[in-house]
C-alpha positions as CSV (number, residue, x, y, z in Angstrom):
1,M,8.9,10.6,3.8
2,S,5.5,12.0,2.9
3,I,2.3,10.6,4.2
4,M,1.2,10.1,0.6
5,A,4.1,7.8,0.0
6,L,3.3,5.7,3.1
7,F,-0.3,5.5,2.0
8,V,0.6,4.3,-1.4
9,K,3.0,1.8,0.0
10,S,0.5,0.3,2.4
11,I,-2.1,0.0,-0.4
12,T,0.4,-1.7,-2.7
13,K,1.3,-4.1,0.2
14,S,-2.3,-5.0,0.9
15,L,-3.2,-5.5,-2.8
16,P,-1.6,-9.0,-3.1
17,K,-3.5,-10.0,0.0
18,L,-6.8,-8.9,-1.5
19,C,-6.1,-10.6,-4.8
20,S,-5.2,-14.0,-3.3
């Protein structure tokens, strides 16, 4: 797994938290 993929994954995971 590339670091970029992990970075994108964490961002997409924290997005809903920021929205709500």
